[in-house]
C-alpha positions as CSV (number, residue, x, y, z in Angstrom):
1,M,4.9,41.0,29.5
2,K,2.9,39.6,32.4
3,L,-0.3,41.7,33.1
4,A,-2.9,41.7,35.9
5,T,-5.6,44.0,37.0
6,R,-7.7,44.9,40.0
7,I,-10.4,42.4,40.7
8,N,-12.4,44.9,42.8
9,S,-12.8,47.2,39.8
10,F,-14.7,44.4,37.9
11,L,-16.8,42.9,40.7
12,P,-19.7,45.3,40.6
13,K,-20.1,44.7,36.8
14,F,-20.0,40.9,37.2
15,N,-22.4,40.4,40.1
16,N,-19.5,40.2,42.6
17,D,-18.6,36.8,41.2
18,V,-14.9,36.3,41.1
19,E,-15.1,33.4,38.7
20,K,-17.0,35.5,36.2
21,V,-14.3,38.2,36.6
22,L,-11.6,35.7,35.8
23,Q,-13.5,34.7,32.7
24,E,-13.4,38.3,31.6
25,F,-9.7,38.6,32.4
26,N,-9.1,35.7,30.0
27,R,-11.1,37.4,27.3
28,L,-9.2,40.6,27.7
29,G,-5.9,38.8,27.3
30,L,-4.5,39.3,30.8
31,S,-2.0,36.6,32.0
32,H,-1.9,36.8,35.8
33,V,-4.2,37.4,38.8
34,D,-3.6,39.0,42.2
35,F,-6.1,38.0,44.9
36,N,-6.9,40.1,47.9
37,Y,-6.6,37.9,50.9
38,P,-8.9,36.8,52.4
39,E,-11.8,38.8,50.8
40,H,-11.5,37.3,47.2
41,V,-11.0,33.7,48.3
42,E,-13.1,33.1,51.4
43,G,-14.8,29.8,51.1
44,V,-12.9,28.8,48.0
45,P,-10.2,26.2,48.5
46,A,-6.9,26.9,46.8
47,E,-7.2,23.8,44.7
48,K,-10.5,24.9,43.3
49,M,-9.3,28.4,42.7
50,K,-6.2,27.0,40.8
51,E,-8.5,25.0,38.6
52,C,-10.6,28.1,37.9
53,L,-7.4,29.9,36.9
54,E,-6.2,27.0,34.6
55,K,-9.7,26.9,33.0
56,N,-9.3,30.6,32.0
57,N,-5.6,30.3,30.9
58,L,-4.5,32.5,33.9
59,L,-1.7,32.2,36.4
60,A,-1.6,33.4,40.0
61,N,0.9,36.2,40.5
62,G,0.2,36.2,44.2
63,V,-2.0,37.5,47.0
64,A,-2.3,40.8,48.7
65,L,-3.2,41.1,52.4
66,R,-6.3,43.1,53.3
67,F,-6.7,43.9,56.9
68,R,-10.2,45.0,58.0
69,S,-12.0,46.5,61.0
70,E,-10.3,44.7,63.9
71,F,-7.0,46.1,62.7
72,I,-8.1,49.7,62.5
73,N,-5.6,50.8,65.1
74,G,-2.7,49.0,63.5
75,E,-1.8,45.6,62.0
76,L,1.7,44.3,62.7
77,G,2.5,47.4,64.9
78,N,-0.7,47.3,66.9
79,A,-0.2,48.2,70.6
80,D,-2.4,45.2,71.5
81,Q,0.0,42.2,71.0
82,R,-3.0,39.9,70.5
83,V,-4.1,41.9,67.4
84,S,-0.5,42.1,66.1
85,S,-0.3,38.3,66.4
86,K,-3.6,37.9,64.6
87,A,-2.1,40.0,61.8
88,V,1.0,37.8,61.6
89,Q,-1.2,34.7,61.5
90,L,-3.3,36.2,58.6
91,C,-0.1,36.8,56.7
92,K,1.0,33.2,57.2
93,E,-2.3,32.0,56.0
94,A,-2.0,34.2,53.0
95,C,1.4,32.6,52.3
96,D,-0.1,29.1,52.5
97,Y,-2.9,30.1,50.1
98,C,-0.5,31.8,47.7
99,R,1.8,28.7,47.5
100,E,-1.1,26.4,47.0
101,V,-2.7,28.4,44.2
102,G,0.6,28.7,42.4
103,G,1.5,32.3,43.2
104,E,4.9,33.7,44.0
105,V,4.4,37.1,45.8
106,V,2.6,38.0,49.0
107,T,2.1,41.7,49.2
108,I,1.7,43.4,52.6
109,W,0.2,46.9,52.7
110,L,0.0,48.1,56.3
111,G,-2.8,50.7,55.8
112,F,-3.6,51.1,59.5
113,D,0.0,51.0,60.9
114,G,0.5,54.7,61.4
115,F,-0.7,57.6,63.5
116,D,-3.0,60.6,63.4
117,Y,-1.7,62.7,66.3
118,S,1.7,63.7,67.8
119,F,2.6,61.7,70.9
120,Q,0.1,58.9,69.8
121,I,2.6,56.1,69.3
122,D,6.1,55.0,70.5
123,Y,7.9,55.1,67.1
124,E,10.9,53.0,68.1
125,K,8.7,50.3,69.7
126,V,6.4,50.1,66.6
127,W,9.5,50.0,64.3
128,N,11.0,47.1,66.2
129,Q,7.7,45.3,66.5
130,I,7.0,45.5,62.7
131,K,10.6,44.4,62.0
132,Q,10.2,41.3,64.2
133,C,6.9,40.5,62.6
134,M,8.4,40.8,59.1
135,I,11.2,38.5,60.1
136,E,8.7,35.9,61.4
137,I,6.6,36.1,58.1
138,A,9.7,36.0,55.8
139,D,11.1,33.0,57.7
140,Y,7.7,31.2,57.6
141,A,7.7,31.3,53.8
142,P,11.3,31.4,52.5
143,D,10.1,29.9,49.2
144,L,7.9,33.0,48.5
145,K,8.6,36.7,47.9
146,I,7.2,38.8,50.7
147,S,6.7,42.4,49.4
148,I,6.1,45.6,51.4
149,E,3.7,48.0,49.6
150,Y,4.2,51.4,51.2
151,K,1.9,54.5,51.0
152,P,2.5,57.9,52.6
153,F,-1.0,58.3,54.1
154,Q,-4.6,57.2,53.8
155,P,-6.4,55.9,55.7
156,R,-4.1,57.2,58.5
157,A,-2.8,60.8,58.5
158,Y,0.7,59.3,58.6
159,A,1.6,55.8,57.5
160,F,4.4,54.2,59.4
161,L,6.1,52.7,56.3
162,D,5.5,55.7,54.2
163,S,8.2,56.0,51.6
164,F,10.8,54.3,49.4
165,G,13.6,55.1,51.8
166,V,11.8,54.0,55.0
167,A,10.7,50.7,53.4
168,L,14.2,50.1,52.1
169,S,15.6,50.7,55.6
170,M,13.1,48.2,57.0
171,I,14.0,45.4,54.5
172,H,17.7,46.2,55.2
173,E,17.2,45.7,58.9
174,V,15.1,42.6,58.5
175,G,17.9,41.2,56.4
176,R,16.0,38.4,54.5
177,D,16.6,37.7,50.9
178,N,12.9,37.0,50.3
179,L,11.7,40.4,51.6
180,G,11.4,43.2,49.0
181,I,9.2,46.1,48.0
182,T,6.1,46.7,45.7
183,L,6.1,50.1,44.1
184,D,2.7,51.6,43.6
185,Y,3.1,54.4,41.1
186,C,0.4,56.6,42.6
187,H,1.7,56.1,46.1
188,M,5.1,57.4,44.9
189,L,3.5,60.5,43.3
190,M,1.7,61.2,46.6
191,K,5.1,61.1,48.4
192,H,6.6,63.4,45.7
193,E,8.9,60.6,44.7
194,N,10.0,60.0,41.1
195,P,8.8,56.4,40.4
196,A,11.7,55.6,38.1
197,Y,14.2,56.4,40.9
198,G,12.7,53.7,43.0
199,A,12.5,51.2,40.1
200,S,16.2,51.9,39.3
201,I,17.5,51.4,42.9
202,L,15.3,48.4,43.8
203,G,15.7,46.8,40.3
204,S,19.4,47.0,40.5
205,R,19.4,45.3,43.9
206,K,16.8,42.6,42.9
207,K,14.4,43.9,45.5
208,L,11.6,45.0,43.1
209,F,9.0,42.4,43.9
210,G,5.9,44.1,42.6
211,V,4.7,46.9,40.3
212,H,1.2,48.6,40.7
213,L,0.7,50.9,37.7
214,N,-1.8,53.7,37.6
215,D,-1.6,57.5,37.4
216,G,-2.6,60.6,39.3
217,Y,-1.9,64.1,40.3
218,G,0.1,63.5,43.5
219,L,-2.4,64.7,46.2
220,N,-4.4,61.5,46.5
221,D,-4.5,57.9,45.5
222,D,-6.3,58.8,42.3
223,G,-5.9,55.4,40.5
224,L,-6.3,56.9,37.0
225,M,-5.6,55.0,33.8
226,I,-1.9,54.6,33.2
227,G,-0.1,57.3,31.2
228,T,-2.9,59.7,31.2
229,S,-1.4,62.3,33.6
230,T,2.3,61.7,33.8
231,L,3.2,60.0,30.6
232,I,6.9,60.8,30.4
233,K,7.4,59.7,34.0
234,T,5.5,56.5,33.2
235,I,7.7,55.7,30.2
236,E,10.9,56.3,32.3
237,F,9.5,54.0,35.0
238,I,8.8,51.2,32.5
239,Y,12.3,51.7,31.0
240,Y,13.9,50.9,34.3
241,T,11.7,47.8,34.9
242,K,12.9,46.6,31.5
243,L,16.5,47.5,32.2
244,H,16.5,45.4,35.4
245,N,14.5,42.5,33.9
246,Y,11.5,42.8,36.3
247,A,10.0,39.4,36.1
248,H,6.6,39.6,37.9
249,A,3.3,40.9,36.8
250,V,2.5,44.5,36.1
251,Y,-0.7,45.1,38.0
252,F,-3.1,47.8,36.9
253,D,-4.2,49.3,40.2
254,T,-6.7,51.7,38.7
255,F,-10.1,52.7,40.1
256,P,-12.8,53.2,37.5
257,I,-15.8,55.1,39.0
258,I,-17.5,56.6,36.1
259,E,-15.7,54.6,33.5
260,D,-16.6,51.0,32.4
261,P,-14.0,48.7,34.0
262,V,-13.6,46.6,30.9
263,E,-13.1,49.6,28.6
264,E,-10.7,51.1,31.1
265,C,-8.6,47.9,31.4
266,E,-8.5,47.7,27.6
267,R,-7.0,51.1,27.5
268,N,-4.4,50.2,30.2
269,I,-3.4,47.2,28.1
270,K,-3.1,49.3,24.9
271,M,-1.2,52.0,26.7
272,I,1.4,49.7,28.3
273,K,1.9,47.9,25.0
274,K,2.3,51.3,23.3
275,I,4.9,52.4,25.9
276,D,6.8,49.2,25.5
277,S,6.8,49.6,21.7
278,I,8.1,53.2,22.0
279,I,11.0,52.0,24.2
280,E,11.8,49.2,21.7
281,R,11.6,51.7,18.8
282,L,14.0,54.1,20.4
283,G,16.2,51.3,21.8
284,M,17.4,50.7,25.4
285,D,21.0,51.8,24.3
286,Y,19.8,55.1,22.9
287,I,17.8,56.0,26.1
288,A,20.8,55.0,28.2
289,D,23.0,57.3,26.1
290,V,20.7,60.2,26.7
291,I,20.8,59.5,30.5
292,K,24.6,59.4,30.5
293,Q,24.8,62.9,28.9
294,N,23.1,64.4,31.9
295,S,21.6,67.1,29.7
296,A,18.1,68.6,30.0
297,V,18.3,69.6,26.3
298,K,19.0,66.0,25.3
299,V,16.0,65.0,27.5
300,S,13.9,67.4,25.5
301,D,15.1,65.8,22.3
302,L,14.2,62.4,23.7
303,V,10.7,63.6,24.5
304,L,10.4,64.8,20.9
305,E,11.5,61.4,19.7
306,I,8.8,59.8,21.9
307,L,6.2,62.0,20.3
308,A,7.4,61.4,16.8
C-alpha cells in the first residue's frame, strides 16, 4: 500500500524545512509524497527535489494546487478573465513540476470558485468557463492524471464543484481520459455522502485518481485521525478501493492541532494497516457475499466479525 501524509502538519515541528520533513517521512516508513504547489517547492528546482526524495527512499505521488490571495474571488471560474488565465497557467506549471519530479497526479481543489450570495454569479457562465479551463489543462498534460478534489463549502459558503455528482458531471462533459476525481473522506461526510459509494462508482470506471483519508463528524473539515469517528464507513471505503485496485497513494489529510504530528501519523499508519488486515482476514469474497444479501441483519453480523 502506497502511503503519504500532509506536509503542512509536520512543518511547524521541523522548522518549516521541507527536507527535514521528508527525512521524517522516510523514518516513519511512508512511501510517497504530495507537494502543495507552489508553496512547498518555491525556489527548489524539480531535479533537486527529486534527488531529495531519492535520498530518503520516497517517490512523488504528485502535486496539489494551492491558490492564494489573488484568487480569492475565484480561480478557473473567476469573472476577471486575466485571473482565470493566471490560474490555468499555474496549473500548467504544476503539471511541469509534477512530471519533472516523477509524480503522476495533479490535484486541483478550487476552494475559491463558488459564491456566498444569491445572484452573485452566472452559474452557466462559470460552469462553461471551468469546463474549458479543465479541457485546456488536461490537454496540456495528457501523460498525467488531472484530478478534481471537490468540497461542499469552506472557504466559500457554496463551492461550485461541491459534490461527487457535480464533479462527475464535469469530468463527463470535459470528456478527457486523464481527468478524474480525488475523494476526500471528510469532504464527503460534510456533503452527507457515503464515501464508499463514491469509491465504488469512480473505482469501477477507473476515475478514482486520489484518496485523501481522514475522519470527522460531517459538519466541518475536521481532519481527525482515520477510523476514529466513522470506523465502519472507513472500512467499507477501503474495501472498495481494494476491490477496484486503486493504484495511487492513500494520503493522510489530517490536521493535528493539539496532537504531535509524528505520533498522529504513526496512528494513521497503524490504523490503515489494521483495517487492511481485517479485510484480508474476512476475505473480499465474504464481504461481497454480505453485500449481495442486501440484509441489515447480515451487515450487523459483519460488524461483529470485524470486532471479533
